[in-house]
mmCIF file as Biopython writes it, N, C-alpha, C and O atoms, coordinates in Angstrom:
data_model
#
loop_
_atom_site.group_PDB
_atom_site.id
_atom_site.type_symbol
_atom_site.label_atom_id
_atom_site.label_alt_id
_atom_site.label_comp_id
_atom_site.label_asym_id
_atom_site.label_entity_id
_atom_site.label_seq_id
_atom_site.pdbx_PDB_ins_code
_atom_site.Cartn_x
_atom_site.Cartn_y
_atom_site.Cartn_z
_atom_site.occupancy
_atom_site.B_iso_or_equiv
_atom_site.auth_seq_id
_atom_site.auth_asym_id
_atom_site.pdbx_PDB_model_num
ATOM 1   N N  . MET A ? 1  ? 265.042 206.035 62.838 1.0 0.0 1  A 1 
ATOM 2   C CA . MET A ? 1  ? 264.428 207.297 62.611 1.0 0.0 1  A 1 
ATOM 3   C C  . MET A ? 1  ? 265.423 208.416 62.911 1.0 0.0 1  A 1 
ATOM 4   O O  . MET A ? 1  ? 265.557 209.369 62.143 1.0 0.0 1  A 1 
ATOM 5   N N  . HIS A ? 2  ? 266.115 208.283 64.035 1.0 0.0 2  A 1 
ATOM 6   C CA . HIS A ? 2  ? 267.109 209.297 64.372 1.0 0.0 2  A 1 
ATOM 7   C C  . HIS A ? 2  ? 268.224 209.355 63.334 1.0 0.0 2  A 1 
ATOM 8   O O  . HIS A ? 2  ? 268.714 210.433 62.999 1.0 0.0 2  A 1 
ATOM 9   N N  . ALA A ? 3  ? 268.617 208.202 62.834 1.0 0.0 3  A 1 
ATOM 10  C CA . ALA A ? 3  ? 269.657 208.171 61.803 1.0 0.0 3  A 1 
ATOM 11  C C  . ALA A ? 3  ? 269.175 208.876 60.537 1.0 0.0 3  A 1 
ATOM 12  O O  . ALA A ? 3  ? 269.946 209.581 59.885 1.0 0.0 3  A 1 
ATOM 13  N N  . CYS A ? 4  ? 267.918 208.688 60.192 1.0 0.0 4  A 1 
ATOM 14  C CA . CYS A ? 4  ? 267.346 209.352 59.010 1.0 0.0 4  A 1 
ATOM 15  C C  . CYS A ? 4  ? 267.382 210.867 59.188 1.0 0.0 4  A 1 
ATOM 16  O O  . CYS A ? 4  ? 267.782 211.589 58.275 1.0 0.0 4  A 1 
ATOM 17  N N  . ALA A ? 5  ? 266.970 211.349 60.349 1.0 0.0 5  A 1 
ATOM 18  C CA . ALA A ? 5  ? 266.956 212.791 60.624 1.0 0.0 5  A 1 
ATOM 19  C C  . ALA A ? 5  ? 268.383 213.354 60.617 1.0 0.0 5  A 1 
ATOM 20  O O  . ALA A ? 5  ? 268.623 214.431 60.072 1.0 0.0 5  A 1 
ATOM 21  N N  . TYR A ? 6  ? 269.318 212.629 61.217 1.0 0.0 6  A 1 
ATOM 22  C CA . TYR A ? 6  ? 270.704 213.075 61.262 1.0 0.0 6  A 1 
ATOM 23  C C  . TYR A ? 6  ? 271.282 213.186 59.851 1.0 0.0 6  A 1 
ATOM 24  O O  . TYR A ? 6  ? 271.916 214.182 59.503 1.0 0.0 6  A 1 
ATOM 25  N N  . CYS A ? 7  ? 271.053 212.151 59.050 1.0 0.0 7  A 1 
ATOM 26  C CA . CYS A ? 7  ? 271.577 212.157 57.681 1.0 0.0 7  A 1 
ATOM 27  C C  . CYS A ? 7  ? 270.963 213.282 56.860 1.0 0.0 7  A 1 
ATOM 28  O O  . CYS A ? 7  ? 271.653 213.919 56.063 1.0 0.0 7  A 1 
ATOM 29  N N  . GLN A ? 8  ? 269.688 213.526 57.047 1.0 0.0 8  A 1 
ATOM 30  C CA . GLN A ? 8  ? 269.047 214.619 56.318 1.0 0.0 8  A 1 
ATOM 31  C C  . GLN A ? 8  ? 269.640 215.970 56.739 1.0 0.0 8  A 1 
ATOM 32  O O  . GLN A ? 8  ? 269.955 216.808 55.895 1.0 0.0 8  A 1 
ATOM 33  N N  . LYS A ? 9  ? 269.785 216.165 58.026 1.0 0.0 9  A 1 
ATOM 34  C CA . LYS A ? 9  ? 270.297 217.437 58.543 1.0 0.0 9  A 1 
ATOM 35  C C  . LYS A ? 9  ? 271.711 217.716 58.040 1.0 0.0 9  A 1 
ATOM 36  O O  . LYS A ? 9  ? 272.045 218.856 57.717 1.0 0.0 9  A 1 
ATOM 37  N N  . HIS A ? 10 ? 272.537 216.681 57.973 1.0 0.0 10 A 1 
ATOM 38  C CA . HIS A ? 10 ? 273.945 216.842 57.598 1.0 0.0 10 A 1 
ATOM 39  C C  . HIS A ? 10 ? 274.229 216.469 56.140 1.0 0.0 10 A 1 
ATOM 40  O O  . HIS A ? 10 ? 275.382 216.376 55.719 1.0 0.0 10 A 1 
ATOM 41  N N  . LYS A ? 11 ? 273.143 216.255 55.377 1.0 0.0 11 A 1 
ATOM 42  C CA . LYS A ? 11 ? 273.256 215.948 53.938 1.0 0.0 11 A 1 
ATOM 43  C C  . LYS A ? 11 ? 274.164 214.740 53.675 1.0 0.0 11 A 1 
ATOM 44  O O  . LYS A ? 11 ? 275.007 214.766 52.778 1.0 0.0 11 A 1 
ATOM 45  N N  . ILE A ? 12 ? 273.978 213.698 54.463 1.0 0.0 12 A 1 
ATOM 46  C CA . ILE A ? 12 ? 274.731 212.453 54.317 1.0 0.0 12 A 1 
ATOM 47  C C  . ILE A ? 12 ? 273.873 211.476 53.521 1.0 0.0 12 A 1 
ATOM 48  O O  . ILE A ? 12 ? 272.736 211.192 53.896 1.0 0.0 12 A 1 
ATOM 49  N N  . LYS A ? 13 ? 274.417 210.968 52.428 1.0 0.0 13 A 1 
ATOM 50  C CA . LYS A ? 13 ? 273.646 210.072 51.568 1.0 0.0 13 A 1 
ATOM 51  C C  . LYS A ? 13 ? 274.256 208.677 51.553 1.0 0.0 13 A 1 
ATOM 52  O O  . LYS A ? 13 ? 274.595 208.150 50.494 1.0 0.0 13 A 1 
ATOM 53  N N  . LEU A ? 14 ? 274.391 208.096 52.714 1.0 0.0 14 A 1 
ATOM 54  C CA . LEU A ? 14 ? 274.885 206.730 52.864 1.0 0.0 14 A 1 
ATOM 55  C C  . LEU A ? 14 ? 273.740 205.831 53.309 1.0 0.0 14 A 1 
ATOM 56  O O  . LEU A ? 14 ? 272.762 206.322 53.874 1.0 0.0 14 A 1 
ATOM 57  N N  . PRO A ? 15 ? 273.839 204.521 53.067 1.0 0.0 15 A 1 
ATOM 58  C CA . PRO A ? 15 ? 272.788 203.624 53.555 1.0 0.0 15 A 1 
ATOM 59  C C  . PRO A ? 15 ? 272.755 203.601 55.081 1.0 0.0 15 A 1 
ATOM 60  O O  . PRO A ? 15 ? 273.770 203.807 55.745 1.0 0.0 15 A 1 
ATOM 61  N N  . ILE A ? 16 ? 271.592 203.352 55.605 1.0 0.0 16 A 1 
ATOM 62  C CA . ILE A ? 16 ? 271.397 203.201 57.049 1.0 0.0 16 A 1 
ATOM 63  C C  . ILE A ? 16 ? 271.069 201.739 57.295 1.0 0.0 16 A 1 
ATOM 64  O O  . ILE A ? 16 ? 270.171 201.185 56.663 1.0 0.0 16 A 1 
ATOM 65  N N  . TYR A ? 17 ? 271.792 201.116 58.208 1.0 0.0 17 A 1 
ATOM 66  C CA . TYR A ? 17 ? 271.578 199.706 58.523 1.0 0.0 17 A 1 
ATOM 67  C C  . TYR A ? 17 ? 270.881 199.555 59.868 1.0 0.0 17 A 1 
ATOM 68  O O  . TYR A ? 17 ? 271.128 200.311 60.808 1.0 0.0 17 A 1 
ATOM 69  N N  . SER A ? 18 ? 270.006 198.561 59.934 1.0 0.0 18 A 1 
ATOM 70  C CA . SER A ? 18 ? 269.359 198.194 61.187 1.0 0.0 18 A 1 
ATOM 71  C C  . SER A ? 18 ? 269.274 196.682 61.247 1.0 0.0 18 A 1 
ATOM 72  O O  . SER A ? 18 ? 269.074 196.022 60.226 1.0 0.0 18 A 1 
ATOM 73  N N  . ASP A ? 19 ? 269.425 196.132 62.447 1.0 0.0 19 A 1 
ATOM 74  C CA . ASP A ? 19 ? 269.262 194.682 62.588 1.0 0.0 19 A 1 
ATOM 75  C C  . ASP A ? 19 ? 267.818 194.330 62.948 1.0 0.0 19 A 1 
ATOM 76  O O  . ASP A ? 19 ? 267.505 193.166 63.200 1.0 0.0 19 A 1 
ATOM 77  N N  . SER A ? 20 ? 266.944 195.328 62.971 1.0 0.0 20 A 1 
ATOM 78  C CA . SER A ? 20 ? 265.553 195.118 63.352 1.0 0.0 20 A 1 
ATOM 79  C C  . SER A ? 20 ? 264.631 195.226 62.141 1.0 0.0 20 A 1 
ATOM 80  O O  . SER A ? 20 ? 264.452 196.303 61.573 1.0 0.0 20 A 1 
ATOM 81  N N  . ARG A ? 21 ? 264.054 194.099 61.761 1.0 0.0 21 A 1 
ATOM 82  C CA . ARG A ? 21 ? 263.071 194.126 60.671 1.0 0.0 21 A 1 
ATOM 83  C C  . ARG A ? 21 ? 261.858 194.968 61.067 1.0 0.0 21 A 1 
ATOM 84  O O  . ARG A ? 21 ? 261.254 195.630 60.223 1.0 0.0 21 A 1 
ATOM 85  N N  . THR A ? 22 ? 261.512 194.941 62.332 1.0 0.0 22 A 1 
ATOM 86  C CA . THR A ? 22 ? 260.381 195.728 62.825 1.0 0.0 22 A 1 
ATOM 87  C C  . THR A ? 22 ? 260.645 197.216 62.644 1.0 0.0 22 A 1 
ATOM 88  O O  . THR A ? 22 ? 259.780 197.945 62.159 1.0 0.0 22 A 1 
ATOM 89  N N  . ALA A ? 23 ? 261.827 197.669 63.028 1.0 0.0 23 A 1 
ATOM 90  C CA . ALA A ? 23 ? 262.170 199.087 62.883 1.0 0.0 23 A 1 
ATOM 91  C C  . ALA A ? 23 ? 262.172 199.516 61.424 1.0 0.0 23 A 1 
ATOM 92  O O  . ALA A ? 23 ? 261.679 200.591 61.085 1.0 0.0 23 A 1 
ATOM 93  N N  . ILE A ? 24 ? 262.726 198.677 60.568 1.0 0.0 24 A 1 
ATOM 94  C CA . ILE A ? 24 ? 262.759 198.980 59.135 1.0 0.0 24 A 1 
ATOM 95  C C  . ILE A ? 24 ? 261.336 199.089 58.597 1.0 0.0 24 A 1 
ATOM 96  O O  . ILE A ? 24 ? 261.029 199.994 57.821 1.0 0.0 24 A 1 
ATOM 97  N N  . SER A ? 25 ? 260.485 198.181 59.005 1.0 0.0 25 A 1 
ATOM 98  C CA . SER A ? 25 ? 259.091 198.199 58.562 1.0 0.0 25 A 1 
ATOM 99  C C  . SER A ? 25 ? 258.381 199.465 59.028 1.0 0.0 25 A 1 
ATOM 100 O O  . SER A ? 25 ? 257.638 200.076 58.259 1.0 0.0 25 A 1 
ATOM 101 N N  . TRP A ? 26 ? 258.599 199.862 60.263 1.0 0.0 26 A 1 
ATOM 102 C CA . TRP A ? 26 ? 257.961 201.068 60.798 1.0 0.0 26 A 1 
ATOM 103 C C  . TRP A ? 26 ? 258.376 202.296 59.997 1.0 0.0 26 A 1 
ATOM 104 O O  . TRP A ? 26 ? 257.544 203.149 59.690 1.0 0.0 26 A 1 
ATOM 105 N N  . VAL A ? 27 ? 259.650 202.387 59.661 1.0 0.0 27 A 1 
ATOM 106 C CA . VAL A ? 27 ? 260.126 203.544 58.895 1.0 0.0 27 A 1 
ATOM 107 C C  . VAL A ? 27 ? 259.529 203.522 57.485 1.0 0.0 27 A 1 
ATOM 108 O O  . VAL A ? 27 ? 259.073 204.553 56.990 1.0 0.0 27 A 1 
ATOM 109 N N  . ARG A ? 28 ? 259.531 202.375 56.850 1.0 0.0 28 A 1 
ATOM 110 C CA . ARG A ? 28 ? 258.989 202.283 55.480 1.0 0.0 28 A 1 
ATOM 111 C C  . ARG A ? 28 ? 257.492 202.592 55.437 1.0 0.0 28 A 1 
ATOM 112 O O  . ARG A ? 28 ? 257.017 203.257 54.517 1.0 0.0 28 A 1 
ATOM 113 N N  . LYS A ? 29 ? 256.754 202.107 56.437 1.0 0.0 29 A 1 
ATOM 114 C CA . LYS A ? 29 ? 255.304 202.335 56.477 1.0 0.0 29 A 1 
ATOM 115 C C  . LYS A ? 29 ? 254.938 203.677 57.110 1.0 0.0 29 A 1 
ATOM 116 O O  . LYS A ? 29 ? 253.785 204.105 57.055 1.0 0.0 29 A 1 
ATOM 117 N N  . MET A ? 30 ? 255.928 204.334 57.708 1.0 0.0 30 A 1 
ATOM 118 C CA . MET A ? 30 ? 255.741 205.602 58.421 1.0 0.0 30 A 1 
ATOM 119 C C  . MET A ? 30 ? 254.709 205.476 59.542 1.0 0.0 30 A 1 
ATOM 120 O O  . MET A ? 30 ? 253.983 206.423 59.848 1.0 0.0 30 A 1 
ATOM 121 N N  . LYS A ? 31 ? 254.661 204.305 60.136 1.0 0.0 31 A 1 
ATOM 122 C CA . LYS A ? 31 ? 253.682 204.041 61.191 1.0 0.0 31 A 1 
ATOM 123 C C  . LYS A ? 31 ? 254.192 202.928 62.085 1.0 0.0 31 A 1 
ATOM 124 O O  . LYS A ? 31 ? 254.616 201.874 61.613 1.0 0.0 31 A 1 
ATOM 125 N N  . ALA A ? 32 ? 254.144 203.180 63.387 1.0 0.0 32 A 1 
ATOM 126 C CA . ALA A ? 32 ? 254.514 202.143 64.346 1.0 0.0 32 A 1 
ATOM 127 C C  . ALA A ? 32 ? 253.368 201.147 64.449 1.0 0.0 32 A 1 
ATOM 128 O O  . ALA A ? 32 ? 252.207 201.535 64.587 1.0 0.0 32 A 1 
ATOM 129 N N  . ASN A ? 33 ? 253.692 199.892 64.382 1.0 0.0 33 A 1 
ATOM 130 C CA . ASN A ? 33 ? 252.676 198.840 64.429 1.0 0.0 33 A 1 
ATOM 131 C C  . ASN A ? 33 ? 252.755 198.164 65.794 1.0 0.0 33 A 1 
ATOM 132 O O  . ASN A ? 33 ? 253.240 197.039 65.918 1.0 0.0 33 A 1 
ATOM 133 N N  . THR A ? 34 ? 252.269 198.870 66.815 1.0 0.0 34 A 1 
ATOM 134 C CA . THR A ? 34 ? 252.324 198.323 68.157 1.0 0.0 34 A 1 
ATOM 135 C C  . THR A ? 34 ? 250.944 197.856 68.588 1.0 0.0 34 A 1 
ATOM 136 O O  . THR A ? 34 ? 249.929 198.435 68.201 1.0 0.0 34 A 1 
ATOM 137 N N  . LYS A ? 35 ? 250.920 196.819 69.382 1.0 0.0 35 A 1 
ATOM 138 C CA . LYS A ? 35 ? 249.657 196.298 69.915 1.0 0.0 35 A 1 
ATOM 139 C C  . LYS A ? 35 ? 249.422 196.783 71.337 1.0 0.0 35 A 1 
ATOM 140 O O  . LYS A ? 35 ? 248.397 196.478 71.947 1.0 0.0 35 A 1 
ATOM 141 N N  . HIS A ? 36 ? 250.375 197.538 71.856 1.0 0.0 36 A 1 
ATOM 142 C CA . HIS A ? 36 ? 250.232 198.052 73.212 1.0 0.0 36 A 1 
ATOM 143 C C  . HIS A ? 36 ? 249.183 199.152 73.248 1.0 0.0 36 A 1 
ATOM 144 O O  . HIS A ? 36 ? 249.031 199.913 72.292 1.0 0.0 36 A 1 
ATOM 145 N N  . LYS A ? 37 ? 248.477 199.226 74.341 1.0 0.0 37 A 1 
ATOM 146 C CA . LYS A ? 37 ? 247.499 200.290 74.561 1.0 0.0 37 A 1 
ATOM 147 C C  . LYS A ? 37 ? 248.189 201.437 75.287 1.0 0.0 37 A 1 
ATOM 148 O O  . LYS A ? 37 ? 249.042 201.219 76.148 1.0 0.0 37 A 1 
ATOM 149 N N  . LYS A ? 38 ? 247.814 202.648 74.934 1.0 0.0 38 A 1 
ATOM 150 C CA . LYS A ? 38 ? 248.386 203.817 75.591 1.0 0.0 38 A 1 
ATOM 151 C C  . LYS A ? 38 ? 247.875 203.881 77.031 1.0 0.0 38 A 1 
ATOM 152 O O  . LYS A ? 38 ? 246.684 203.705 77.287 1.0 0.0 38 A 1 
ATOM 153 N N  . SER A ? 39 ? 248.787 204.135 77.957 1.0 0.0 39 A 1 
ATOM 154 C CA . SER A ? 39 ? 248.430 204.238 79.371 1.0 0.0 39 A 1 
ATOM 155 C C  . SER A ? 39 ? 249.316 205.294 80.023 1.0 0.0 39 A 1 
ATOM 156 O O  . SER A ? 39 ? 250.219 205.841 79.390 1.0 0.0 39 A 1 
ATOM 157 N N  . SER A ? 40 ? 249.050 205.569 81.276 1.0 0.0 40 A 1 
ATOM 158 C CA . SER A ? 40 ? 249.863 206.561 81.992 1.0 0.0 40 A 1 
ATOM 159 C C  . SER A ? 40 ? 251.306 206.072 82.143 1.0 0.0 40 A 1 
ATOM 160 O O  . SER A ? 40 ? 252.226 206.885 82.236 1.0 0.0 40 A 1 
ATOM 161 N N  . LYS A ? 41 ? 251.508 204.764 82.168 1.0 0.0 41 A 1 
ATOM 162 C CA . LYS A ? 41 ? 252.849 204.209 82.332 1.0 0.0 41 A 1 
ATOM 163 C C  . LYS A ? 41 ? 253.705 204.349 81.067 1.0 0.0 41 A 1 
ATOM 164 O O  . LYS A ? 41 ? 254.925 204.489 81.154 1.0 0.0 41 A 1 
ATOM 165 N N  . ASN A ? 42 ? 253.063 204.313 79.895 1.0 0.0 42 A 1 
ATOM 166 C CA . ASN A ? 42 ? 253.837 204.372 78.653 1.0 0.0 42 A 1 
ATOM 167 C C  . ASN A ? 42 ? 253.528 205.629 77.828 1.0 0.0 42 A 1 
ATOM 168 O O  . ASN A ? 42 ? 253.808 205.677 76.630 1.0 0.0 42 A 1 
ATOM 169 N N  . GLU A ? 43 ? 252.960 206.625 78.471 1.0 0.0 43 A 1 
ATOM 170 C CA . GLU A ? 43 ? 252.588 207.863 77.774 1.0 0.0 43 A 1 
ATOM 171 C C  . GLU A ? 43 ? 253.787 208.522 77.088 1.0 0.0 43 A 1 
ATOM 172 O O  . GLU A ? 43 ? 253.668 209.011 75.965 1.0 0.0 43 A 1 
ATOM 173 N N  . GLN A ? 44 ? 254.924 208.536 77.753 1.0 0.0 44 A 1 
ATOM 174 C CA . GLN A ? 44 ? 256.124 209.147 77.185 1.0 0.0 44 A 1 
ATOM 175 C C  . GLN A ? 44 ? 256.570 208.399 75.928 1.0 0.0 44 A 1 
ATOM 176 O O  . GLN A ? 44 ? 256.993 209.023 74.955 1.0 0.0 44 A 1 
ATOM 177 N N  . LEU A ? 45 ? 256.479 207.089 75.942 1.0 0.0 45 A 1 
ATOM 178 C CA . LEU A ? 45 ? 256.839 206.288 74.779 1.0 0.0 45 A 1 
ATOM 179 C C  . LEU A ? 45 ? 255.917 206.602 73.603 1.0 0.0 45 A 1 
ATOM 180 O O  . LEU A ? 45 ? 256.382 206.761 72.475 1.0 0.0 45 A 1 
ATOM 181 N N  . PHE A ? 46 ? 254.620 206.693 73.862 1.0 0.0 46 A 1 
ATOM 182 C CA . PHE A ? 46 ? 253.673 206.994 72.790 1.0 0.0 46 A 1 
ATOM 183 C C  . PHE A ? 46 ? 253.872 208.416 72.258 1.0 0.0 46 A 1 
ATOM 184 O O  . PHE A ? 46 ? 253.606 208.679 71.085 1.0 0.0 46 A 1 
ATOM 185 N N  . ASP A ? 47 ? 254.330 209.321 73.099 1.0 0.0 47 A 1 
ATOM 186 C CA . ASP A ? 47 ? 254.652 210.667 72.633 1.0 0.0 47 A 1 
ATOM 187 C C  . ASP A ? 47 ? 255.825 210.621 71.654 1.0 0.0 47 A 1 
ATOM 188 O O  . ASP A ? 47 ? 255.802 211.285 70.617 1.0 0.0 47 A 1 
ATOM 189 N N  . LEU A ? 48 ? 256.839 209.845 71.983 1.0 0.0 48 A 1 
ATOM 190 C CA . LEU A ? 48 ? 257.995 209.697 71.090 1.0 0.0 48 A 1 
ATOM 191 C C  . LEU A ? 48 ? 257.587 209.047 69.767 1.0 0.0 48 A 1 
ATOM 192 O O  . LEU A ? 48 ? 258.043 209.463 68.702 1.0 0.0 48 A 1 
ATOM 193 N N  . ILE A ? 49 ? 256.736 208.036 69.836 1.0 0.0 49 A 1 
ATOM 194 C CA . ILE A ? 49 ? 256.253 207.379 68.616 1.0 0.0 49 A 1 
ATOM 195 C C  . ILE A ? 49 ? 255.491 208.372 67.757 1.0 0.0 49 A 1 
ATOM 196 O O  . ILE A ? 49 ? 255.682 208.419 66.542 1.0 0.0 49 A 1 
ATOM 197 N N  . SER A ? 50 ? 254.636 209.159 68.373 1.0 0.0 50 A 1 
ATOM 198 C CA . SER A ? 50 ? 253.850 210.159 67.639 1.0 0.0 50 A 1 
ATOM 199 C C  . SER A ? 50 ? 254.754 211.183 66.959 1.0 0.0 50 A 1 
ATOM 200 O O  . SER A ? 50 ? 254.532 211.542 65.803 1.0 0.0 50 A 1 
ATOM 201 N N  . ARG A ? 51 ? 255.766 211.648 67.673 1.0 0.0 51 A 1 
ATOM 202 C CA . ARG A ? 51 ? 256.699 212.615 67.098 1.0 0.0 51 A 1 
ATOM 203 C C  . ARG A ? 51 ? 257.466 212.006 65.939 1.0 0.0 51 A 1 
ATOM 204 O O  . ARG A ? 51 ? 257.687 212.668 64.925 1.0 0.0 51 A 1 
ATOM 205 N N  . ALA A ? 52 ? 257.872 210.754 66.075 1.0 0.0 52 A 1 
ATOM 206 C CA . ALA A ? 52 ? 258.598 210.069 64.999 1.0 0.0 52 A 1 
ATOM 207 C C  . ALA A ? 52 ? 257.714 209.901 63.770 1.0 0.0 52 A 1 
ATOM 208 O O  . ALA A ? 52 ? 258.162 210.135 62.648 1.0 0.0 52 A 1 
ATOM 209 N N  . GLU A ? 53 ? 256.468 209.499 63.970 1.0 0.0 53 A 1 
ATOM 210 C CA . GLU A ? 53 ? 255.545 209.333 62.852 1.0 0.0 53 A 1 
ATOM 211 C C  . GLU A ? 53 ? 255.297 210.666 62.149 1.0 0.0 53 A 1 
ATOM 212 O O  . GLU A ? 53 ? 255.223 210.717 60.921 1.0 0.0 53 A 1 
ATOM 213 N N  . SER A ? 54 ? 255.169 211.723 62.912 1.0 0.0 54 A 1 
ATOM 214 C CA . SER A ? 54 ? 254.978 213.057 62.323 1.0 0.0 54 A 1 
ATOM 215 C C  . SER A ? 54 ? 256.186 213.455 61.490 1.0 0.0 54 A 1 
ATOM 216 O O  . SER A ? 54 ? 256.042 213.980 60.386 1.0 0.0 54 A 1 
ATOM 217 N N  . TRP A ? 55 ? 257.381 213.203 62.024 1.0 0.0 55 A 1 
ATOM 218 C CA . TRP A ? 55 ? 258.597 213.543 61.283 1.0 0.0 55 A 1 
ATOM 219 C C  . TRP A ? 55 ? 258.640 212.772 59.973 1.0 0.0 55 A 1 
ATOM 220 O O  . TRP A ? 55 ? 258.949 213.339 58.924 1.0 0.0 55 A 1 
ATOM 221 N N  . LEU A ? 56 ? 258.334 211.490 60.029 1.0 0.0 56 A 1 
ATOM 222 C CA . LEU A ? 56 ? 258.364 210.663 58.824 1.0 0.0 56 A 1 
ATOM 223 C C  . LEU A ? 56 ? 257.359 211.151 57.784 1.0 0.0 56 A 1 
ATOM 224 O O  . LEU A ? 56 ? 257.646 211.110 56.588 1.0 0.0 56 A 1 
ATOM 225 N N  . GLU A ? 57 ? 256.201 211.605 58.213 1.0 0.0 57 A 1 
ATOM 226 C CA . GLU A ? 57 ? 255.185 212.116 57.288 1.0 0.0 57 A 1 
ATOM 227 C C  . GLU A ? 57 ? 255.624 213.419 56.625 1.0 0.0 57 A 1 
ATOM 228 O O  . GLU A ? 57 ? 255.253 213.690 55.483 1.0 0.0 57 A 1 
ATOM 229 N N  . GLN A ? 58 ? 256.412 214.222 57.333 1.0 0.0 58 A 1 
ATOM 230 C CA . GLN A ? 58 ? 256.790 215.546 56.860 1.0 0.0 58 A 1 
ATOM 231 C C  . GLN A ? 58 ? 258.123 215.577 56.120 1.0 0.0 58 A 1 
ATOM 232 O O  . GLN A ? 58 ? 258.493 216.607 55.557 1.0 0.0 58 A 1 
ATOM 233 N N  . ASN A ? 59 ? 258.844 214.467 56.115 1.0 0.0 59 A 1 
ATOM 234 C CA . ASN A ? 59 ? 260.177 214.438 55.516 1.0 0.0 59 A 1 
ATOM 235 C C  . ASN A ? 59 ? 260.326 213.232 54.608 1.0 0.0 59 A 1 
ATOM 236 O O  . ASN A ? 59 ? 259.791 212.157 54.879 1.0 0.0 59 A 1 
ATOM 237 N N  . LYS A ? 60 ? 261.054 213.429 53.538 1.0 0.0 60 A 1 
ATOM 238 C CA . LYS A ? 60 ? 261.339 212.334 52.617 1.0 0.0 60 A 1 
ATOM 239 C C  . LYS A ? 60 ? 262.695 211.747 52.974 1.0 0.0 60 A 1 
ATOM 240 O O  . LYS A ? 60 ? 263.684 212.470 53.095 1.0 0.0 60 A 1 
ATOM 241 N N  . ILE A ? 61 ? 262.734 210.440 53.140 1.0 0.0 61 A 1 
ATOM 242 C CA . ILE A ? 61 ? 263.985 209.767 53.480 1.0 0.0 61 A 1 
ATOM 243 C C  . ILE A ? 61 ? 264.801 209.575 52.207 1.0 0.0 61 A 1 
ATOM 244 O O  . ILE A ? 61 ? 264.337 208.957 51.248 1.0 0.0 61 A 1 
ATOM 245 N N  . GLN A ? 62 ? 266.009 210.104 52.206 1.0 0.0 62 A 1 
ATOM 246 C CA . GLN A ? 62 ? 266.894 210.031 51.047 1.0 0.0 62 A 1 
ATOM 247 C C  . GLN A ? 62 ? 267.811 208.810 51.100 1.0 0.0 62 A 1 
ATOM 248 O O  . GLN A ? 62 ? 268.363 208.399 50.079 1.0 0.0 62 A 1 
ATOM 249 N N  . ASN A ? 63 ? 267.970 208.241 52.275 1.0 0.0 63 A 1 
ATOM 250 C CA . ASN A ? 63 ? 268.909 207.140 52.468 1.0 0.0 63 A 1 
ATOM 251 C C  . ASN A ? 63 ? 268.205 205.796 52.306 1.0 0.0 63 A 1 
ATOM 252 O O  . ASN A ? 63 ? 267.037 205.641 52.663 1.0 0.0 63 A 1 
ATOM 253 N N  . ARG A ? 64 ? 268.936 204.836 51.765 1.0 0.0 64 A 1 
ATOM 254 C CA . ARG A ? 64 ? 268.399 203.474 51.713 1.0 0.0 64 A 1 
ATOM 255 C C  . ARG A ? 64 ? 268.451 202.888 53.120 1.0 0.0 64 A 1 
ATOM 256 O O  . ARG A ? 64 ? 269.429 203.078 53.843 1.0 0.0 64 A 1 
ATOM 257 N N  . ILE A ? 65 ? 267.401 202.181 53.501 1.0 0.0 65 A 1 
ATOM 258 C CA . ILE A ? 65 ? 267.352 201.501 54.795 1.0 0.0 65 A 1 
ATOM 259 C C  . ILE A ? 65 ? 267.580 200.021 54.512 1.0 0.0 65 A 1 
ATOM 260 O O  . ILE A ? 65 ? 266.789 199.380 53.820 1.0 0.0 65 A 1 
ATOM 261 N N  . LEU A ? 66 ? 268.662 199.493 55.053 1.0 0.0 66 A 1 
ATOM 262 C CA . LEU A ? 66 ? 269.054 198.115 54.763 1.0 0.0 66 A 1 
ATOM 263 C C  . LEU A ? 66 ? 269.097 197.280 56.027 1.0 0.0 66 A 1 
ATOM 264 O O  . LEU A ? 66 ? 269.328 197.790 57.124 1.0 0.0 66 A 1 
ATOM 265 N N  . LYS A ? 67 ? 268.870 195.986 55.854 1.0 0.0 67 A 1 
ATOM 266 C CA . LYS A ? 67 ? 268.912 195.039 56.972 1.0 0.0 67 A 1 
ATOM 267 C C  . LYS A ? 67 ? 270.349 194.650 57.243 1.0 0.0 67 A 1 
ATOM 268 O O  . LYS A ? 67 ? 271.064 194.226 56.335 1.0 0.0 67 A 1 
ATOM 269 N N  . TRP A ? 68 ? 270.775 194.793 58.490 1.0 0.0 68 A 1 
ATOM 270 C CA . TRP A ? 68 ? 272.097 194.344 58.927 1.0 0.0 68 A 1 
ATOM 271 C C  . TRP A ? 68 ? 271.964 192.875 59.287 1.0 0.0 68 A 1 
ATOM 272 O O  . TRP A ? 68 ? 271.263 192.520 60.234 1.0 0.0 68 A 1 
ATOM 273 N N  . GLU A ? 69 ? 272.641 192.023 58.524 1.0 0.0 69 A 1 
ATOM 274 C CA . GLU A ? 69 ? 272.540 190.587 58.759 1.0 0.0 69 A 1 
ATOM 275 C C  . GLU A ? 69 ? 273.557 190.184 59.831 1.0 0.0 69 A 1 
ATOM 276 O O  . GLU A ? 69 ? 274.701 189.849 59.523 1.0 0.0 69 A 1 
ATOM 277 N N  . THR A ? 70 ? 273.129 190.221 61.064 1.0 0.0 70 A 1 
ATOM 278 C CA . THR A ? 70 ? 274.000 189.969 62.212 1.0 0.0 70 A 1 
ATOM 279 C C  . THR A ? 70 ? 274.687 188.605 62.126 1.0 0.0 70 A 1 
ATOM 280 O O  . THR A ? 70 ? 275.881 188.495 62.405 1.0 0.0 70 A 1 
ATOM 281 N N  . VAL A ? 71 ? 273.956 187.590 61.751 1.0 0.0 71 A 1 
ATOM 282 C CA . VAL A ? 71 ? 274.535 186.232 61.695 1.0 0.0 71 A 1 
ATOM 283 C C  . VAL A ? 71 ? 275.661 186.174 60.668 1.0 0.0 71 A 1 
ATOM 284 O O  . VAL A ? 71 ? 276.675 185.515 60.897 1.0 0.0 71 A 1 
ATOM 285 N N  . ALA A ? 72 ? 275.493 186.850 59.554 1.0 0.0 72 A 1 
ATOM 286 C CA . ALA A ? 72 ? 276.511 186.832 58.503 1.0 0.0 72 A 1 
ATOM 287 C C  . ALA A ? 72 ? 277.778 187.566 58.935 1.0 0.0 72 A 1 
ATOM 288 O O  . ALA A ? 72 ? 278.866 187.240 58.459 1.0 0.0 72 A 1 
ATOM 289 N N  . TRP A ? 73 ? 277.664 188.524 59.805 1.0 0.0 73 A 1 
ATOM 290 C CA . TRP A ? 73 ? 278.829 189.294 60.237 1.0 0.0 73 A 1 
ATOM 291 C C  . TRP A ? 73 ? 279.465 188.652 61.444 1.0 0.0 73 A 1 
ATOM 292 O O  . TRP A ? 73 ? 280.464 189.157 61.957 1.0 0.0 73 A 1 
#
């Protein structure tokens, strides 16, 4: 998500790689798919997730999001 925002801000149109299928899925769906319940211990984390989801809803991602195949490298 941060890479998407950085590339948009600086008009960089290169692919973004991630080794996390979960992260790629969250960005594509614009929604974090967590099973954790919000609590006082993880409130800050849920705030960050909410902000990221809001950013994704308000911005169009111009960069391709690709899977980094760690084993192949």
